[in-house]
N, CA, C and O atoms as a printed pandas DataFrame, in Angstrom:
     atom_number atom_name residue_name chain_id  residue_number  x_coord  y_coord  z_coord
0              1         N          MET        A               1    3.438   -2.915   60.728
1              2        CA          MET        A               1    2.507   -3.980   59.922
2              3         C          MET        A               1    1.394   -4.180   60.187
3              4         O          MET        A               1    0.461   -4.236   59.386
4              5         N          LYS        A               2    1.326   -4.393   62.037
5              6        CA          LYS        A               2    0.209   -4.613   62.519
6              7         C          LYS        A               2   -0.873   -3.470   62.662
7              8         O          LYS        A               2   -2.066   -3.749   62.778
8              9         N          ARG        A               3   -0.521   -2.490   62.652
9             10        CA          ARG        A               3   -1.346   -1.419   62.753
10            11         C          ARG        A               3   -2.277   -1.215   61.175
11            12         O          ARG        A               3   -3.470   -0.936   61.056
12            13         N          VAL        A               4   -1.326   -1.448   60.167
13            14        CA          VAL        A               4   -2.010   -1.626   58.611
14            15         C          VAL        A               4   -3.468   -2.536   58.401
15            16         O          VAL        A               4   -4.547   -2.329   57.848
16            17         N          LEU        A               5   -2.814   -3.715   59.212
17            18        CA          LEU        A               5   -3.652   -5.027   59.289
18            19         C          LEU        A               5   -4.674   -4.707   60.054
19            20         O          LEU        A               5   -5.795   -4.949   59.605
20            21         N          ILE        A               6   -4.561   -4.157   61.240
21            22        CA          ILE        A               6   -5.825   -3.825   61.837
22            23         C          ILE        A               6   -6.664   -2.732   61.398
23            24         O          ILE        A               6   -7.850   -2.728   61.727
24            25         N          MET        A               7   -6.189   -1.829   60.709
25            26        CA          MET        A               7   -6.912   -0.358   59.905
26            27         C          MET        A               7   -7.702   -1.335   58.763
27            28         O          MET        A               7   -8.855   -1.013   58.478
28            29         N          LEU        A               8   -7.161   -2.411   58.166
29            30        CA          LEU        A               8   -7.615   -2.967   57.170
30            31         C          LEU        A               8   -8.819   -3.920   57.582
31            32         O          LEU        A               8   -9.714   -4.088   56.753
32            33         N          ILE        A               9   -8.879   -4.448   58.611
33            34        CA          ILE        A               9   -9.733   -5.315   59.371
34            35         C          ILE        A               9  -11.007   -4.334   59.662
35            36         O          ILE        A               9  -12.178   -4.548   59.348
36            37         N          CYS        A              10  -10.547   -3.362   60.249
37            38        CA          CYS        A              10  -11.694   -2.319   61.060
38            39         C          CYS        A              10  -12.527   -1.793   59.625
39            40         O          CYS        A              10  -13.754   -1.870   59.559
40            41         N          CYS        A              11  -11.751   -1.294   58.581
41            42        CA          CYS        A              11  -12.132   -0.619   57.364
42            43         C          CYS        A              11  -13.136   -1.672   56.961
43            44         O          CYS        A              11  -14.270   -1.274   56.692
44            45         N          THR        A              12  -12.847   -3.089   56.875
45            46        CA          THR        A              12  -13.755   -4.008   56.095
46            47         C          THR        A              12  -14.958   -4.782   56.918
47            48         O          THR        A              12  -15.899   -5.448   56.485
48            49         N          LEU        A              13  -14.557   -4.427   58.333
49            50        CA          LEU        A              13  -16.033   -4.577   59.188
50            51         C          LEU        A              13  -16.969   -3.708   59.212
51            52         O          LEU        A              13  -18.152   -4.011   59.362
52            53         N          SER        A              14  -16.519   -2.471   59.059
53            54        CA          SER        A              14  -17.398   -1.187   58.772
54            55         C          SER        A              14  -18.185   -1.105   57.711
55            56         O          SER        A              14  -19.323   -0.639   57.665
56            57         N          LEU        A              15  -17.405   -1.679   56.659
57            58        CA          LEU        A              15  -18.131   -1.623   55.355
58            59         C          LEU        A              15  -18.894   -3.017   55.237
59            60         O          LEU        A              15  -19.675   -3.064   54.287
60            61         N          ILE        A              16  -18.805   -4.237   56.079
61            62        CA          ILE        A              16  -19.882   -4.795   56.064
62            63         C          ILE        A              16  -20.801   -4.749   56.973
63            64         O          ILE        A              16  -21.827   -5.421   56.876
64            65         N          ALA        A              17  -20.522   -3.849   58.106
65            66        CA          ALA        A              17  -21.822   -3.605   58.998
66            67         C          ALA        A              17  -22.650   -2.418   58.102
67            68         O          ALA        A              17  -23.841   -2.722   58.031
68            69         N          TYR        A              18  -22.396   -1.401   57.541
69            70        CA          TYR        A              18  -22.992   -0.560   56.973
70            71         C          TYR        A              18  -23.743   -1.054   55.659
71            72         O          TYR        A              18  -24.792   -0.509   55.315
72            73         N          SER        A              19  -23.297   -1.885   55.082
73            74        CA          SER        A              19  -23.730   -2.800   54.150
74            75         C          SER        A              19  -25.213   -3.258   54.455
75            76         O          SER        A              19  -26.089   -3.177   53.594
76            77         N          GLN        A              20  -25.403   -3.658   55.505
77            78        CA          GLN        A              20  -26.312   -4.353   56.062
78            79         C          GLN        A              20  -27.663   -3.447   56.350
79            80         O          GLN        A              20  -28.807   -3.859   56.540
80            81         N          VAL        A              21  -27.148   -1.997   56.323
81            82        CA          VAL        A              21  -28.379   -0.836   56.583
82            83         C          VAL        A              21  -29.095   -0.508   55.452
83            84         O          VAL        A              21  -28.542   -0.222   54.390
84            85         N          PRO        A              22  -30.615   -0.537   55.650
85            86        CA          PRO        A              22  -31.263   -0.263   54.323
86            87         C          PRO        A              22  -31.209    1.022   53.892
87            88         O          PRO        A              22  -31.169    2.013   54.620
88            89         N          LEU        A              23  -31.205    0.995   52.114
89            90        CA          LEU        A              23  -31.229    1.966   51.612
90            91         C          LEU        A              23  -32.635    2.975   51.721
91            92         O          LEU        A              23  -33.803    2.597   51.624
92            93         N          VAL        A              24  -32.053    4.614   51.991
93            94        CA          VAL        A              24  -33.184    4.993   52.036
94            95         C          VAL        A              24  -33.097    6.089   50.687
95            96         O          VAL        A              24  -32.089    6.619   50.220
96            97         N          ARG        A              25  -34.573    6.227   50.235
97            98        CA          ARG        A              25  -34.521    6.987   48.849
98            99         C          ARG        A              25  -34.640    8.339   49.207
99           100         O          ARG        A              25  -35.340    8.627   50.178
100          101         N          TYR        A              26  -34.139    9.093   48.654
101          102        CA          TYR        A              26  -33.710   10.594   48.578
102          103         C          TYR        A              26  -35.068   11.194   47.936
103          104         O          TYR        A              26  -35.712   10.643   47.043
104          105         N          HIS        A              27  -35.331   12.219   48.453
105          106        CA          HIS        A              27  -36.748   12.941   48.011
106          107         C          HIS        A              27  -36.041   14.518   48.163
107          108         O          HIS        A              27  -35.668   15.141   49.157
108          109         N          SER        A              28  -36.043   14.861   46.653
109          110        CA          SER        A              28  -35.437   16.428   46.719
110          111         C          SER        A              28  -36.933   17.276   46.868
111          112         O          SER        A              28  -38.082   17.102   46.463
112          113         N          ILE        A              29  -36.039   18.538   47.893
113          114        CA          ILE        A              29  -37.041   19.499   48.078
114          115         C          ILE        A              29  -37.777   20.145   47.030
115          116         O          ILE        A              29  -38.899   20.651   47.039
116          117         N          TYR        A              30  -36.725   20.001   45.919
117          118        CA          TYR        A              30  -37.474   20.992   44.752
118          119         C          TYR        A              30  -38.374   20.148   43.721
119          120         O          TYR        A              30  -38.713   20.557   42.610
120          121         N          GLU        A              31  -38.703   18.904   44.277
121          122        CA          GLU        A              31  -39.697   18.003   43.517
122          123         C          GLU        A              31  -41.084   18.789   42.890
123          124         O          GLU        A              31  -41.396   18.748   41.700
124          125         N          ASN        A              32  -41.692   19.369   43.742
125          126        CA          ASN        A              32  -42.715   20.116   43.478
126          127         C          ASN        A              32  -42.422   21.163   42.222
127          128         O          ASN        A              32  -43.011   21.194   41.141
128          129         N          GLU        A              33  -41.493   21.891   42.618
129          130        CA          GLU        A              33  -41.072   23.139   41.493
130          131         C          GLU        A              33  -40.932   22.122   39.902
131          132         O          GLU        A              33  -41.516   22.188   38.821
132          133         N          ASN        A              34  -40.066   21.398   40.348
133          134        CA          ASN        A              34  -39.952   20.422   39.139
134          135         C          ASN        A              34  -41.065   20.246   38.403
135          136         O          ASN        A              34  -41.036   20.677   37.250
136          137         N          SER        A              35  -42.316   19.566   38.906
137          138        CA          SER        A              35  -43.248   19.002   38.454
138          139         C          SER        A              35  -44.318   20.575   37.789
139          140         O          SER        A              35  -45.132   20.655   36.869
140          141         N          GLN        A              36  -43.947   21.305   38.493
141          142        CA          GLN        A              36  -44.834   22.680   37.892
142          143         C          GLN        A              36  -44.224   23.240   36.511
143          144         O          GLN        A              36  -44.898   23.828   35.664
144          145         N          THR        A              37  -42.592   22.919   36.393
145          146        CA          THR        A              37  -42.107   23.364   35.391
146          147         C          THR        A              37  -42.798   22.207   33.911
147          148         O          THR        A              37  -43.458   22.378   32.886
148          149         N          ASN        A              38  -42.130   21.033   34.645
149          150        CA          ASN        A              38  -42.776   20.080   33.461
150          151         C          ASN        A              38  -44.351   20.088   33.077
151          152         O          ASN        A              38  -44.681   19.624   31.986
152          153         N          ASN        A              39  -45.301   20.597   33.938
153          154        CA          ASN        A              39  -46.507   20.608   33.434
154          155         C          ASN        A              39  -46.735   22.150   32.412
155          156         O          ASN        A              39  -47.665   22.302   31.620
156          157         N          ARG        A              40  -45.737   23.076   32.662
157          158        CA          ARG        A              40  -45.752   24.278   31.762
158          159         C          ARG        A              40  -45.222   23.760   30.376
159          160         O          ARG        A              40  -45.598   24.230   29.302
160          161         N          GLN        A              41  -44.410   22.856   30.498
161          162        CA          GLN        A              41  -43.595   22.138   29.038
162          163         C          GLN        A              41  -44.607   21.540   28.422
163          164         O          GLN        A              41  -44.755   21.735   27.216
164          165         N          GLN        A              42  -45.502   20.693   29.142
165          166        CA          GLN        A              42  -46.512   19.754   28.393
166          167         C          GLN        A              42  -47.929   20.302   27.784
167          168         O          GLN        A              42  -48.886   19.704   27.292
168          169         N          GLN        A              43  -47.618   21.948   28.065
169          170        CA          GLN        A              43  -48.953   22.581   27.372
170          171         C          GLN        A              43  -48.751   22.324   25.992
171          172         O          GLN        A              43  -47.711   21.992   25.423
172          173         N          LYS        A              44  -50.290   22.594   25.366
173          174        CA          LYS        A              44  -50.608   22.258   23.916
174          175         C          LYS        A              44  -50.458   23.701   23.303
175          176         O          LYS        A              44  -51.099   24.715   23.582
176          177         N          TYR        A              45  -49.506   23.535   22.450
177          178        CA          TYR        A              45  -49.654   24.817   21.428
178          179         C          TYR        A              45  -50.105   24.594   20.058
179          180         O          TYR        A              45  -49.766   23.565   19.473
180          181         N          THR        A              46  -50.856   25.489   19.487
181          182        CA          THR        A              46  -51.435   25.078   17.838
182          183         C          THR        A              46  -50.495   25.731   17.061
183          184         O          THR        A              46  -50.065   26.867   17.260
184          185         N          THR        A              47  -50.132   24.823   15.994
185          186        CA          THR        A              47  -49.353   25.291   15.090
186          187         C          THR        A              47  -50.274   26.080   13.784
187          188         O          THR        A              47  -51.178   25.518   13.167
188          189         N          VAL        A              48  -49.852   27.358   13.567
189          190        CA          VAL        A              48  -50.939   28.001   12.509
190          191         C          VAL        A              48  -49.623   28.388   11.499
191          192         O          VAL        A              48  -48.419   28.133   11.526
192          193         N          ALA        A              49  -50.554   29.171   10.567
193          194        CA          ALA        A              49  -49.315   29.616    9.582
194          195         C          ALA        A              49  -49.685   31.019    9.448
195          196         O          ALA        A              49  -50.836   31.438    9.327
196          197         N          GLY        A              50  -48.365   31.873    9.486
197          198        CA          GLY        A              50  -48.504   33.409    9.908
198          199         C          GLY        A              50  -48.020   33.930    8.611
199          200         O          GLY        A              50  -47.882   33.122    7.693
200          201         N          TYR        A              51  -47.804   34.914    8.462
201          202        CA          TYR        A              51  -47.280   35.964    7.189
202          203         C          TYR        A              51  -46.527   37.219    7.862
203          204         O          TYR        A              51  -46.889   37.994    8.748
204          205         N          TYR        A              52  -45.392   37.130    7.140
205          206        CA          TYR        A              52  -44.722   38.329    7.564
206          207         C          TYR        A              52  -43.840   39.017    6.349
207          208         O          TYR        A              52  -43.301   38.207    5.594
208          209         N          TYR        A              53  -43.646   40.309    6.095
209          210        CA          TYR        A              53  -43.388   41.159    5.318
210          211         C          TYR        A              53  -41.483   41.281    5.225
211          212         O          TYR        A              53  -40.717   41.934    5.934
212          213         N          ASP        A              54  -41.204   40.384    4.081
213          214        CA          ASP        A              54  -40.003   40.325    3.809
214          215         C          ASP        A              54  -39.491   41.586    3.152
215          216         O          ASP        A              54  -39.871   41.922    2.030
216          217         N          SER        A              55  -38.557   42.330    3.919
217          218        CA          SER        A              55  -38.056   43.831    3.129
218          219         C          SER        A              55  -37.210   43.082    2.057
219          220         O          SER        A              55  -37.249   43.609    0.945
220          221         N          TYR        A              56  -36.401   41.878    2.179
221          222        CA          TYR        A              56  -35.358   41.757    1.011
222          223         C          TYR        A              56  -36.091   41.399   -0.337
223          224         O          TYR        A              56  -35.697   41.809   -1.429
224          225         N          THR        A              57  -37.136   40.636   -0.166
225          226        CA          THR        A              57  -37.806   40.179   -1.491
226          227         C          THR        A              57  -38.910   41.024   -1.846
227          228         O          THR        A              57  -39.531   40.874   -2.898
228          229         N          GLN        A              58  -39.236   42.135   -0.778
229          230        CA          GLN        A              58  -40.579   43.026   -0.996
230          231         C          GLN        A              58  -41.947   42.111   -1.018
231          232         O          GLN        A              58  -42.993   42.581   -1.465
232          233         N          ARG        A              59  -41.880   41.022   -0.600
233          234        CA          ARG        A              59  -43.212   40.417   -0.517
234          235         C          ARG        A              59  -43.336   39.828    0.977
235          236         O          ARG        A              59  -42.449   39.776    1.830
236          237         N          PHE        A              60  -44.784   39.364    1.073
237          238        CA          PHE        A              60  -44.839   38.637    1.930
238          239         C          PHE        A              60  -44.599   36.958    2.344
239          240         O          PHE        A              60  -44.875   36.191    1.422
240          241         N          LYS        A              61  -44.277   36.528    3.197
241          242        CA          LYS        A              61  -43.428   35.086    3.188
242          243         C          LYS        A              61  -44.389   34.557    4.504
243          244         O          LYS        A              61  -44.594   35.194    5.538
244          245         N          ARG        A              62  -44.896   33.250    4.166
245          246        CA          ARG        A              62  -45.487   32.369    5.095
246          247         C          ARG        A              62  -44.485   31.751    6.238
247          248         O          ARG        A              62  -43.282   31.542    6.083
248          249         N          ILE        A              63  -45.124   31.549    7.218
249          250        CA          ILE        A              63  -44.043   30.987    8.291
250          251         C          ILE        A              63  -45.068   30.255    9.304
251          252         O          ILE        A              63  -46.195   30.588    9.670
252          253         N          LYS        A              64  -44.248   29.110    9.633
253          254        CA          LYS        A              64  -45.395   28.453   10.909
254          255         C          LYS        A              64  -45.240   28.819   12.320
255          256         O          LYS        A              64  -44.183   28.899   12.947
256          257         N          ILE        A              65  -45.876   28.932   12.543
257          258        CA          ILE        A              65  -45.978   29.663   14.024
258          259         C          ILE        A              65  -46.233   28.826   15.506
259          260         O          ILE        A              65  -45.808   27.801   14.973
260          261         N          LYS        A              66  -46.420   28.561   16.315
261          262        CA          LYS        A              66  -47.022   28.068   17.628
262          263         C          LYS        A              66  -47.333   29.033   18.636
263          264         O          LYS        A              66  -46.597   29.789   19.268
264          265         N          VAL        A              67  -48.727   28.835   18.664
265          266        CA          VAL        A              67  -49.580   29.954   19.585
266          267         C          VAL        A              67  -50.312   29.113   20.515
267          268         O          VAL        A              67  -50.620   27.956   20.226
268          269         N          ASN        A              68  -50.656   29.773   21.848
269          270        CA          ASN        A              68  -51.129   29.292   22.860
270          271         C          ASN        A              68  -52.376   30.483   23.029
271          272         O          ASN        A              68  -52.230   31.700   22.923
272          273         N          SER        A              69  -53.439   29.851   23.278
273          274        CA          SER        A              69  -54.704   31.017   23.347
274          275         C          SER        A              69  -55.117   30.194   24.605
275          276         O          SER        A              69  -55.180   28.983   24.817
276          277         N          VAL        A              70  -55.458   31.663   25.612
277          278        CA          VAL        A              70  -55.811   31.798   26.989
278          279         C          VAL        A              70  -56.756   32.379   27.449
279          280         O          VAL        A              70  -56.538   33.546   27.776
280          281         N          ASN        A              71  -57.880   31.943   27.619
281          282        CA          ASN        A              71  -59.274   32.771   27.812
282          283         C          ASN        A              71  -58.986   33.156   29.349
283          284         O          ASN        A              71  -58.618   32.435   30.276
284          285         N          SER        A              72  -59.338   34.828   29.301
285          286        CA          SER        A              72  -59.497   35.391   30.691
286          287         C          SER        A              72  -60.524   36.218   30.536
287          288         O          SER        A              72  -61.264   36.278   29.554
288          289         N          PHE        A              73  -60.589   37.130   31.922
289          290        CA          PHE        A              73  -62.034   37.860   32.160
290          291         C          PHE        A              73  -62.107   38.821   30.944
291          292         O          PHE        A              73  -63.164   39.001   30.339
292          293         N          THR        A              74  -60.831   39.491   30.574
293          294        CA          THR        A              74  -61.200   40.286   29.206
294          295         C          THR        A              74  -61.304   39.912   28.076
295          296         O          THR        A              74  -61.723   40.572   27.125
296          297         N          GLY        A              75  -60.908   38.757   28.080
297          298        CA          GLY        A              75  -61.173   38.305   26.434
298          299         C          GLY        A              75  -60.070   37.107   25.971
299          300         O          GLY        A              75  -59.282   36.702   26.825
300          301         N          THR        A              76  -60.039   36.682   24.932
301          302        CA          THR        A              76  -58.807   35.518   24.621
302          303         C          THR        A              76  -57.442   36.437   24.494
303          304         O          THR        A              76  -57.294   37.585   24.072
304          305         N          ILE        A              77  -56.647   35.625   24.944
305          306        CA          ILE        A              77  -55.160   36.262   24.746
306          307         C          ILE        A              77  -54.350   34.993   24.188
307          308         O          ILE        A              77  -54.287   33.851   24.643
308          309         N          ILE        A              78  -53.746   35.570   23.041
309          310        CA          ILE        A              78  -53.175   34.519   22.383
310          311         C          ILE        A              78  -51.684   34.927   22.489
311          312         O          ILE        A              78  -51.340   36.097   22.325
312          313         N          TYR        A              79  -50.772   33.893   22.777
313          314        CA          TYR        A              79  -48.915   34.056   23.135
314          315         C          TYR        A              79  -48.778   33.431   22.285
315          316         O          TYR        A              79  -49.632   32.663   21.843
316          317         N          LEU        A              80  -47.329   33.652   21.706
317          318        CA          LEU        A              80  -46.592   33.339   20.740
318          319         C          LEU        A              80  -45.335   32.508   21.420
319          320         O          LEU        A              80  -44.478   33.034   22.130
320          321         N          LYS        A              81  -45.396   30.981   21.033
321          322        CA          LYS        A              81  -44.347   30.281   21.777
322          323         C          LYS        A              81  -43.141   30.390   20.875
323          324         O          LYS        A              81  -42.079   30.749   21.383
324          325         N          SER        A              82  -43.203   30.107   19.543
325          326        CA          SER        A              82  -42.153   29.565   18.633
326          327         C          SER        A              82  -42.231   30.052   17.205
327          328         O          SER        A              82  -43.398   30.240   16.862
328          329         N          ILE        A              83  -41.418   30.288   16.356
329          330        CA          ILE        A              83  -41.383   30.600   15.021
330          331         C          ILE        A              83  -40.437   29.038   14.638
331          332         O          ILE        A              83  -39.521   28.565   15.311
332          333         N          TYR        A              84  -40.904   28.603   13.617
333          334        CA          TYR        A              84  -40.191   27.390   12.712
334          335         C          TYR        A              84  -39.167   28.341   11.767
335          336         O          TYR        A              84  -39.477   29.259   11.008
336          337         N          LEU        A              85  -37.881   27.812   12.075
337          338        CA          LEU        A              85  -37.032   28.245   10.793
338          339         C          LEU        A              85  -36.519   27.279    9.694
339          340         O          LEU        A              85  -35.600   26.460    9.734
340          341         N          PRO        A              86  -37.361   27.604    8.720
341          342        CA          PRO        A              86  -36.569   26.369    7.809
342          343         C          PRO        A              86  -35.181   26.274    7.106
343          344         O          PRO        A              86  -34.865   25.294    6.432
344          345         N          GLU        A              87  -34.337   27.397    7.311
345          346        CA          GLU        A              87  -33.082   27.380    7.045
346          347         C          GLU        A              87  -32.530   26.166    8.234
347          348         O          GLU        A              87  -31.972   25.096    7.987
348          349         N          TYR        A              88  -32.784   26.566    9.161
349          350        CA          TYR        A              88  -32.286   25.588   10.235
350          351         C          TYR        A              88  -32.835   24.584   10.609
351          352         O          TYR        A              88  -32.427   24.016   11.622
352          353         N          GLU        A              89  -34.094   24.017    9.761
353          354        CA          GLU        A              89  -34.897   23.124   10.444
354          355         C          GLU        A              89  -35.362   22.814   11.993
355          356         O          GLU        A              89  -35.533   21.689   12.462
356          357         N          ARG        A              90  -35.520   24.008   12.645
357          358        CA          ARG        A              90  -36.008   24.158   13.923
358          359         C          ARG        A              90  -36.757   25.332   14.431
359          360         O          ARG        A              90  -36.818   26.394   13.812
360          361         N          TRP        A              91  -37.416   25.076   15.761
361          362        CA          TRP        A              91  -38.148   26.145   16.327
362          363         C          TRP        A              91  -37.316   27.161   17.016
363          364         O          TRP        A              91  -36.382   26.839   17.750
364          365         N          MET        A              92  -37.614   28.230   16.809
365          366        CA          MET        A              92  -37.034   29.157   17.632
366          367         C          MET        A              92  -37.938   29.871   18.454
367          368         O          MET        A              92  -38.879   30.518   17.993
368          369         N          SER        A              93  -37.626   29.753   19.902
369          370        CA          SER        A              93  -38.504   30.046   21.199
370          371         C          SER        A              93  -38.703   31.769   20.834
371          372         O          SER        A              93  -37.822   32.369   20.219
372          373         N          GLU        A              94  -39.819   32.373   21.243
373          374        CA          GLU        A              94  -40.186   33.422   20.987
374          375         C          GLU        A              94  -40.928   33.807   22.388
375          376         O          GLU        A              94  -41.917   34.517   22.207
376          377         N          ASP        A              95  -40.683   33.518   23.595
377          378        CA          ASP        A              95  -41.739   33.336   24.514
378          379         C          ASP        A              95  -41.890   34.984   25.176
379          380         O          ASP        A              95  -41.029   35.844   25.359
380          381         N          GLY        A              96  -43.310   34.983   25.423
381          382        CA          GLY        A              96  -43.781   36.499   25.795
382          383         C          GLY        A              96  -44.357   37.490   24.887
383          384         O          GLY        A              96  -44.773   38.621   25.140
384          385         N          ALA        A              97  -44.295   36.776   23.651
385          386        CA          ALA        A              97  -44.760   37.930   22.791
386          387         C          ALA        A              97  -46.334   37.840   22.518
387          388         O          ALA        A              97  -46.774   36.868   21.903
388          389         N          THR        A              98  -47.064   38.715   22.913
389          390        CA          THR        A              98  -48.428   38.637   23.040
390          391         C          THR        A              98  -49.293   39.400   21.702
391          392         O          THR        A              98  -49.121   40.572   21.367
392          393         N          ALA        A              99  -50.181   38.502   21.093
393          394        CA          ALA        A              99  -50.994   38.785   19.804
394          395         C          ALA        A              99  -51.684   39.945   20.248
395          396         O          ALA        A              99  -51.991   40.131   21.426
396          397         N          SER        A             100  -52.014   40.996   18.996
397          398        CA          SER        A             100  -53.034   41.762   19.322
398          399         C          SER        A             100  -54.029   41.713   17.992
399          400         O          SER        A             100  -53.577   41.225   16.956
400          401         N          LYS        A             101  -55.354   42.212   18.029
401          402        CA          LYS        A             101  -56.068   42.366   16.661
402          403         C          LYS        A             101  -55.657   43.032   16.008
403          404         O          LYS        A             101  -55.035   43.974   16.499
404          405         N          VAL        A             102  -55.786   42.907   14.315
405          406        CA          VAL        A             102  -55.366   43.748   13.425
406          407         C          VAL        A             102  -56.353   44.734   13.500
407          408         O          VAL        A             102  -57.551   44.524   13.687
408          409         N          ASN        A             103  -55.717   46.002   13.321
409          410        CA          ASN        A             103  -56.914   47.410   13.027
410          411         C          ASN        A             103  -56.523   47.933   11.559
411          412         O          ASN        A             103  -55.446   48.060   10.976
412          413         N          ALA        A             104  -57.658   48.143   11.265
413          414        CA          ALA        A             104  -57.854   48.719    9.527
414          415         C          ALA        A             104  -57.124   49.919    9.570
415          416         O          ALA        A             104  -56.515   50.165    8.529
416          417         N          TYR        A             105  -56.996   50.857   10.620
417          418        CA          TYR        A             105  -56.713   52.050   10.432
418          419         C          TYR        A             105  -55.312   51.843   10.710
419          420         O          TYR        A             105  -54.726   52.242    9.703
420          421         N          LEU        A             106  -54.541   51.461   11.482
421          422        CA          LEU        A             106  -53.163   51.375   11.597
422          423         C          LEU        A             106  -52.456   50.154   10.932
423          424         O          LEU        A             106  -51.243   50.106   10.732
424          425         N          ASP        A             107  -53.160   49.378   10.678
425          426        CA          ASP        A             107  -52.204   48.197    9.616
426          427         C          ASP        A             107  -52.708   48.116    7.932
427          428         O          ASP        A             107  -52.188   47.577    6.955
428          429         N          GLY        A             108  -54.070   48.982    8.122
429          430        CA          GLY        A             108  -54.499   48.997    6.590
430          431         C          GLY        A             108  -55.771   48.209    6.394
431          432         O          GLY        A             108  -56.140   47.435    7.276
432          433         N          GLU        A             109  -56.408   48.357    5.362
433          434        CA          GLU        A             109  -57.715   47.638    4.986
434          435         C          GLU        A             109  -57.185   46.105    4.658
435          436         O          GLU        A             109  -57.505   45.166    5.387
436          437         N          ASP        A             110  -56.651   45.999    3.916
437          438        CA          ASP        A             110  -56.253   44.863    3.006
438          439         C          ASP        A             110  -55.817   43.527    4.052
439          440         O          ASP        A             110  -56.137   42.338    4.044
440          441         N          LEU        A             111  -54.921   44.357    4.947
441          442        CA          LEU        A             111  -54.436   43.389    6.071
442          443         C          LEU        A             111  -55.835   43.015    7.216
443          444         O          LEU        A             111  -56.138   41.887    7.605
444          445         N          ALA        A             112  -56.375   44.029    7.500
445          446        CA          ALA        A             112  -57.656   44.022    8.359
446          447         C          ALA        A             112  -58.582   42.713    7.613
447          448         O          ALA        A             112  -59.095   41.742    8.170
448          449         N          ASN        A             113  -58.578   43.000    6.502
449          450        CA          ASN        A             113  -59.629   42.130    5.499
450          451         C          ASN        A             113  -58.952   40.586    5.560
451          452         O          ASN        A             113  -59.711   39.694    5.181
452          453         N          ASN        A             114  -58.185   40.351    5.809
453          454        CA          ASN        A             114  -57.509   38.762    5.431
454          455         C          ASN        A             114  -56.920   38.358    6.720
455          456         O          ASN        A             114  -57.000   37.136    6.841
456          457         N          PHE        A             115  -56.266   39.024    7.893
457          458        CA          PHE        A             115  -56.031   38.289    8.838
458          459         C          PHE        A             115  -56.573   38.852   10.354
459          460         O          PHE        A             115  -56.846   40.046   10.472
460          461         N          GLU        A             116  -56.675   38.154   11.212
461          462        CA          GLU        A             116  -57.446   38.723   12.509
462          463         C          GLU        A             116  -56.310   39.507   13.725
463          464         O          GLU        A             116  -56.456   40.522   14.406
464          465         N          TRP        A             117  -55.162   38.520   13.619
465          466        CA          TRP        A             117  -54.207   38.655   14.633
466          467         C          TRP        A             117  -53.084   39.097   14.189
467          468         O          TRP        A             117  -52.718   38.929   13.026
468          469         N          LYS        A             118  -52.264   39.855   15.284
469          470        CA          LYS        A             118  -50.719   40.137   14.646
470          471         C          LYS        A             118  -49.830   40.064   15.898
471          472         O          LYS        A             118  -50.446   40.282   16.941
472          473         N          VAL        A             119  -48.629   39.827   16.013
473          474        CA          VAL        A             119  -47.714   39.710   16.935
474          475         C          VAL        A             119  -46.481   40.222   16.535
475          476         O          VAL        A             119  -46.282   40.025   15.336
476          477         N          SER        A             120  -45.209   41.052   17.350
477          478        CA          SER        A             120  -44.244   41.233   16.864
478          479         C          SER        A             120  -43.241   40.152   17.423
479          480         O          SER        A             120  -43.440   39.639   18.524
480          481         N          SER        A             121  -42.083   39.797   16.581
481          482        CA          SER        A             121  -41.437   38.952   16.552
482          483         C          SER        A             121  -40.332   39.138   16.267
483          484         O          SER        A             121  -40.100   40.311   15.975
484          485         N          SER        A             122  -39.306   38.306   16.208
485          486        CA          SER        A             122  -37.951   38.623   15.652
486          487         C          SER        A             122  -37.761   38.726   14.247
487          488         O          SER        A             122  -36.814   39.344   13.759
488          489         N          ARG        A             123  -38.687   38.101   13.536
489          490        CA          ARG        A             123  -39.066   38.455   11.945
490          491         C          ARG        A             123  -39.715   39.548   11.604
491          492         O          ARG        A             123  -39.777   39.837   10.409
492          493         N          GLY        A             124  -40.219   40.229   12.411
493          494        CA          GLY        A             124  -41.090   41.511   12.264
494          495         C          GLY        A             124  -42.378   41.142   12.723
495          496         O          GLY        A             124  -42.491   40.299   13.613
496          497         N          VAL        A             125  -43.394   41.710   12.187
497          498        CA          VAL        A             125  -44.585   41.704   12.372
498          499         C          VAL        A             125  -45.449   40.441   11.721
499          500         O          VAL        A             125  -45.473   40.474   10.490
500          501         N          ILE        A             126  -46.036   39.529   12.225
501          502        CA          ILE        A             126  -46.593   38.121   11.826
502          503         C          ILE        A             126  -47.857   38.538   12.092
503          504         O          ILE        A             126  -48.376   38.926   13.139
504          505         N          TYR        A             127  -48.369   38.371   10.750
505          506        CA          TYR        A             127  -50.179   38.290   10.664
506          507         C          TYR        A             127  -50.700   36.996   10.602
507          508         O          TYR        A             127  -50.051   36.125   10.022
508          509         N          PHE        A             128  -51.779   36.743   11.116
509          510        CA          PHE        A             128  -52.234   35.268   11.217
510          511         C          PHE        A             128  -53.776   35.067   11.729
511          512         O          PHE        A             128  -54.364   35.964   12.332
512          513         N          ASN        A             129  -54.257   34.044   11.489
513          514        CA          ASN        A             129  -55.608   33.992   11.835
514          515         C          ASN        A             129  -55.645   32.540   12.664
515          516         O          ASN        A             129  -54.997   31.538   12.361
516          517         N          TYR        A             130  -56.512   32.674   13.720
517          518        CA          TYR        A             130  -56.588   31.638   14.561
518          519         C          TYR        A             130  -57.943   31.188   14.881
519          520         O          TYR        A             130  -58.113   30.240   15.647
């Protein structure tokens, strides 16, 4: 009984003594990496209308897409960020797809006369103007 009482007193005294120590703020070593990813997520993307060929209805359908343009020494590069899916009412990520200019020989004159850019996605080839 004495031992239990002595242990209880020691634990209580140690808790009281350590509660007087000032708290130290924890700094993550990954804080810089997290701020860099937050900067990437805060990039501004432009929402534009794109058109893709629906093989079921055999017509072109309109779709909303988010694109990001980057100026480089070779010219403007346009990346496809996401596609809006109206049936699910949400944006689907399409990171990594790069747009290219529409070519009259490869894509046809009608598409080249109406659109400036094209990009491959999960919906097929999307044509758009930026």
